[in-house]
C-alpha positions in Angstrom: 70.6 17.3 7.6 67.5 17.4 10.0 69.6 18.8 13.1 70.7 21.9 10.8 67.1 23.0 10.3 66.2 22.7 14.1 69.3 24.8 15.2 68.6 27.4 12.6 65.0 27.9 13.7 66.2 28.0 17.5 68.9 30.7 16.7 66.0 32.6 14.9 63.9 32.3 17.9 66.6 33.5 20.3 67.4 36.4 18.0 63.8 37.6 17.9 63.5 37.0 21.8 66.6 39.1 22.3 65.2 41.8 20.0 61.8 42.0 21.8 63.7 42.1 25.1 65.9 44.9 24.0 62.8 46.8 22.5 60.9 46.4 25.8 63.9 47.7 27.8 64.0 50.6 25.5 60.4 51.2 25.9 60.8 50.8 29.8 63.6 53.6 29.9 61.8 56.0 27.8 58.6 55.7 29.8 60.7 56.1 33.1 62.7 59.2 31.8 59.7 61.2 30.7 57.3 60.2 33.4 56.5 63.3 35.6 57.9 63.0 39.1 56.5 64.8 42.3 58.5 65.0 45.5 57.5 64.6 49.0 53.9 63.6 48.5 53.8 61.8 51.9 55.2 64.5 54.1 53.3 67.4 55.6 54.7 70.2 57.8 53.1 68.8 60.9 55.7 65.7 60.6 58.7 68.1 60.2 60.8 69.4 63.3 63.0 71.8 61.3 64.7 72.2 58.1 68.3 73.2 57.3 69.1 75.3 54.4 72.9 75.6 53.3 73.7 78.3 51.1 75.8 77.4 48.0 77.8 80.6 48.1 79.2 80.2 51.4 78.1 77.2 52.9 76.6 78.5 55.9 73.8 76.3 57.2 70.6 78.0 58.7 67.9 76.3 60.7 64.3 77.1 60.1 61.8 76.1 62.6 59.0 78.2 62.1 56.1 76.0 61.0 54.7 78.5 58.4 58.0 78.6 56.4 58.3 74.8 56.6 54.8 74.6 55.5 55.3 76.8 52.7 58.5 75.2 51.5 56.8 71.8 51.6 53.6 72.9 49.7 55.5 74.6 47.0 57.9 71.4 46.4 54.8 69.1 46.6 52.9 71.2 44.1 55.3 70.8 41.4 55.6 68.3 38.8 59.0 67.9 37.3 60.7 65.9 34.5 64.3 64.4 34.6 66.4 66.2 32.3 69.9 64.8 32.7 72.2 63.0 35.2 73.8 64.9 38.0 76.9 62.7 38.8 79.5 64.8 37.1 78.2 68.4 38.4 79.2 70.2 41.2 77.8 73.3 42.7 74.4 74.2 44.3 72.2 77.3 44.9 70.9 75.8 48.1 70.8 72.7 49.8 67.8 71.9 51.8 67.3 68.9 54.2 63.8 68.2 56.2 64.3 66.8 59.6 61.6 64.8 61.5 60.9 65.0 65.1 63.0 62.1 66.0 66.1 64.0 64.4 66.4 61.8 61.4 66.7 63.3 57.9 63.5 62.7 55.6 64.8 64.2 52.4 67.3 66.4 51.1 67.3 68.3 47.7 69.6 70.7 46.0 67.6 73.6 44.5 69.8 75.3 42.0 67.3 77.9 40.9 63.5 78.8 40.5 62.8 75.9 38.0 65.7 73.0 38.8 66.3 70.5 41.8 69.0 68.1 41.9 68.2 64.9 43.5 70.9 62.5 42.6 71.3 60.9 40.5 69.4 63.3 38.1 68.4 67.0 37.5 64.7 67.7 37.5 63.0 70.6 35.7 59.7 72.0 36.9 57.0 71.4 34.1 55.1 74.5 35.2 55.5 77.3 37.7 58.5 77.8 39.8 60.1 76.7 43.0 60.5 78.6 46.1 64.2 79.4 45.4 63.9 83.0 46.1 62.0 82.4 49.3 64.6 80.2 50.5 67.4 82.8 49.7 65.4 85.3 51.7 65.0 82.8 54.7 69.0 82.4 54.4 69.3 86.3 54.4 67.2 86.8 57.3 68.2 84.2 59.6 
């Protein structure tokens, strides 16, 4: 008889413990999902040798080496606060693919910019919370190179 009471209390404690773990994980996921994100905070134009921009229309890749253009793009991306909107794993298509290359020839970062407010950086899509990305500027660089 005494053994049954102790086992029941242990089961109750395990159930309560599991409940709190699930709640804590849920709060953590919600916090992670809604926390704003800023990209490329540790990068400045002096660290970048060039960037490549690939058109999502025809796949043509263009190399941009002008420090002013590089600086403008980096400053624009760094200045935007973004929020996750959805998973990107099942989506295809892109406005432009942009990669940043350091002076040793390694890729520092790559983004897919779909429009003036949306970045895809797998595994998520991100929406700008205020202002716009330099999407039209990137399209202009593609057209003029």
